[in-house]
C-alpha positions in Angstrom: 173.7 307.4 75.9 170.9 308.3 78.2 167.3 308.0 77.7 164.2 309.1 79.9 161.4 307.1 80.2 158.5 307.7 82.4 160.6 310.1 84.2 163.3 307.6 84.8 166.6 308.0 83.3 168.4 304.9 81.8 172.1 305.0 80.7 173.8 302.7 78.7 177.1 302.3 77.0 177.3 300.2 73.6 180.6 299.1 72.0 181.6 297.1 69.2 184.6 295.3 68.5 185.5 293.8 65.1 188.0 291.4 64.2 191.0 292.8 62.3 191.2 289.6 60.1 188.7 287.4 58.5 189.2 283.5 57.7 187.9 281.7 55.0 186.8 278.3 53.5 189.2 277.9 50.4 188.3 274.6 48.9 185.1 272.2 48.6 185.8 268.5 47.5 183.9 267.1 45.7 182.5 270.2 44.2 179.4 268.5 43.2 176.8 266.0 44.8 173.9 263.9 43.8 170.7 265.5 44.5 169.5 261.9 46.4 172.4 260.2 47.8 174.3 261.1 51.0 177.8 262.4 50.3 180.9 263.3 52.4 181.9 266.9 51.6 185.5 268.2 52.8 185.9 271.9 53.3 189.3 273.2 53.5 189.8 276.2 55.7 192.9 278.7 55.4 196.3 277.3 56.8 196.5 279.8 59.5 193.0 279.4 61.0 193.5 280.6 64.6 191.8 277.7 66.5 192.2 274.0 66.9 189.7 272.4 64.8 186.9 270.2 66.6 183.8 269.2 64.6 181.7 270.3 67.6 182.5 273.8 67.0 181.3 274.1 63.6 177.9 274.4 61.7 177.6 274.3 57.8 174.7 275.4 55.8 174.0 275.0 51.8 171.9 277.7 50.5 170.3 277.4 47.1 171.5 280.5 45.1 168.4 280.8 43.0 166.0 280.3 45.9 167.7 281.5 49.3 164.7 280.5 51.5 165.7 276.9 50.8 168.6 275.6 52.6 170.1 272.5 54.0 172.0 272.0 57.2 175.0 269.7 56.9 176.0 267.3 59.6 179.9 268.0 60.6 180.8 264.6 61.1 184.8 265.1 61.4 187.5 267.8 61.7 191.2 267.4 61.0 193.4 270.2 62.6 196.5 269.1 60.8 195.2 269.7 57.3 192.6 272.2 58.3 189.8 270.3 57.0 186.3 269.8 58.2 184.2 266.7 56.9 180.3 267.1 56.6 177.6 264.8 55.5 175.4 266.2 52.7 172.2 264.6 52.7 170.8 265.6 49.4 168.8 268.4 48.0 167.1 270.1 44.9 169.1 270.2 42.1 171.0 273.6 41.5 173.9 275.8 42.7 174.4 276.1 46.7 176.4 278.6 48.6 178.1 277.2 51.5 178.2 279.0 55.0 180.5 278.1 57.6 180.3 279.2 61.1 182.8 278.5 64.1 181.5 278.7 67.8 184.4 281.2 68.8 185.5 282.8 65.5 182.0 283.3 63.9 181.1 283.4 60.3 184.0 282.5 58.0 184.3 284.1 54.6 183.0 281.7 51.7 182.6 283.8 48.6 183.3 281.3 45.9 182.8 278.1 47.9 179.8 276.4 46.2 178.3 273.0 45.6 176.7 271.8 42.6 173.8 269.6 43.2 172.6 267.4 40.4 173.1 264.3 38.1 173.7 263.7 34.4 173.2 260.9 32.2 176.8 260.1 30.6 175.8 256.8 28.7 173.0 255.0 27.5 173.2 251.6 25.9 170.9 248.8 24.9 170.6 245.9 27.6 170.1 242.9 25.2 170.6 240.5 28.0 167.8 241.9 30.2 164.6 239.9 30.5 163.0 243.4 30.5 164.3 244.3 27.3 164.9 247.6 28.7 167.8 250.1 28.5 170.6 250.5 31.0 171.5 254.2 32.1 174.6 254.9 33.7 174.9 258.0 35.7 
């Protein structure tokens, strides 16, 4: 491609090479986290991921599905190449459904369709606490 700017001709050649295959995150455990507590999240990659896993090569974000402007960066704290698993620390976020994004330093962005994290908490049991000096209720979450 050639362009003329102020009587000067500039030539440039652009090329783009795409990878013939994609790699993906296939499993997140646990699939949910408390909105206020730090939680270790394990993400399993495809068994044939072509690079040796090193925690320093990854970055992971959790993006709120209903409000994509709100996202949380997750700290990658470990990587196990034998199981193709990376471990992240989730520091809490607003309640909701989050889509995970995984980026590798050399490979680039990994496919994460269907890899989501549910953030929230549920009350599973309420019972009277007759032994309490406050006379309140005990809520188990």
